[in-house]
N, C-alpha and C positions, 0 to 999 in steps of 0.2 A: 538470492537470499541465502541459499544453502552454502554457497562459496564464502559469503561473509561469515556465516555461522561457523564454518570450519576455521576461519582465521581468528575469530575472537572467542572460540570455545563456548558457543551458545547454541540453543536450539531455536528453530523457526516456529513462531506462533502464526498459524494461518488464520487471519481474521476474515472470515467469509463475508462479513458485513461490509467490508471494503473491497475485497477481491472475490466477490461472489461469482464472477464469470469463470474462475478457474475450476469450478466443479462441473463435471460433465453433465450432471442432472440439471444444472441451472443454466448452462450456456445458451441453450435454445431460447429460454425465457428472457435471458439477458439481451440476446440479439433482438428479440421481438420488442422488448421494452425500449431499446435504444435506437431502433429504426426510426429515423426522422428526428430524434432528439439530439444525437451527437452531430454537431455541425461540421466537424472536420473528418468524419470517417464514414465509410460505407461498411456497415456491420456485416454485410454478407461476404465481404472480402476479409474480414477479421480472422486471422489465423492464430490460434493459440493451442498449445498442448494442454489438455486438461487431465486431471487425475483426481480420483477420490482420495480421501484422507488415508485409507488403507493402502492405495497404490503409491501415494507419496511416501508413506512410511517405509514401504518395501523398496522403493527406488532410491531413497536417501536414508538408509538405516542409521538410526541414532541422531538424526538432525531435525526431525519433525517432532514437536511437542504434542504427543497424543492427548495429554490431559487438558490442553487449552480448549476452552469452549467459547464459541462466537458470542460476542457481547450484545449483538442486536441483529435480528433477522431482517431480511429484505422483503419488501412487498412489491408485487407487480400488478398492474403497471404503476410506474411512478414518474413524475415530471422531473425535469432537470433540477428544479428548485428542491424537490423532495430528496433527490439524490444527494445534493449538497448538504441539506439539513441532516440526513442520515449519516453521511460521512463525517460531518463535523461532530455530531453526537458521539459517534464511535471513537473518534480521536480524543474527545474530552474524557471518555471512559478509559481508554488506553492510557492516557496521560495520568489520570487519577490513580489508576492501578499501579503504574510505574512509580509514581511518587510514594504511594503507600509501601511498596516493596523496596524503595530506594534504588531504583533501576534506571538506566539510561534507555533511550528509545532509538532504534534504527529502523527506518521505513524504507523498504525497497518496493518501488512502485513505478508508475508512469505518469507523465504529463499532468493533467489537471488535478488528479487526486493528490499528487505530491505538492502541488502549488497550494491548494487550500488546506492541506494538512499542516504544512509549515506555518501558515498564517494562524491557524487554530492553536498550534502548540506554542508558538512564540511570536505573536503578532508585532511585538515591539522591534524585533530584529529581523523578521522575515523580509525578503526583498522580492519585488516583482521582477522576475527575469525568466528567460527561456527555460522551459523544462523539457528534457530529453525524453524519448520513449522509454528508456530504462535508466533510472537514476536513483541515487541514494541521498536520503536526508537523515541526519543524525542530530539528536538533541540530548544534551547531557544535563543531569540533575544538578542544579546549583542552588543550594539552600532549599527553598520550598517550590521552586519553579524550574521548568526545563528551559534551557537556552540552546538555540541552534548553533552548532559548531560546524556543520556541513549542510549545505542546502543545494539540492538538485545536482549533485556531483555525477558526472558521467566519465570520469577518468578511467574507469575500468573497461570502457568500450573501445574496441579496436577500430571501429568506424563510427564515430559520433556523428550526430545529425549536423552539428555545426563544427566544421574542421577546426582543430587547434592550430594556432600559429606557432 
């Protein structure tokens, strides 16, 4: 996300309601919540570098928006259905906020969250397709609605999960 922010001259807004597991204080609870819920992953083997907001601001000076406030808190435990409902609710709030400020949206995330966020932002144009572990979805404001212009792109990866021909 920071590399994209550098390229487009923007700051990263860390939405902890979607990326709650990046906070070191929350990672343990996230793993506990998802043990047995996530069907394709062993959460005990889940490796992620976590940082507090202060650590992220220090590590990426100027690229993290300190003023951004999470739109919706997470609750534990939650079912997979509650996880989807929460994520969709947050995406609706992010999209509304972006429309009000006349801003585009770029989501840097992974697999399932990117898939259902794309459908929530622009269900008319979103496609059901493979989502990489680290991909980019971009929606541009056109009139009063956001339209997907990039969905689940992994061209930035040197070793994508599905090799390019």
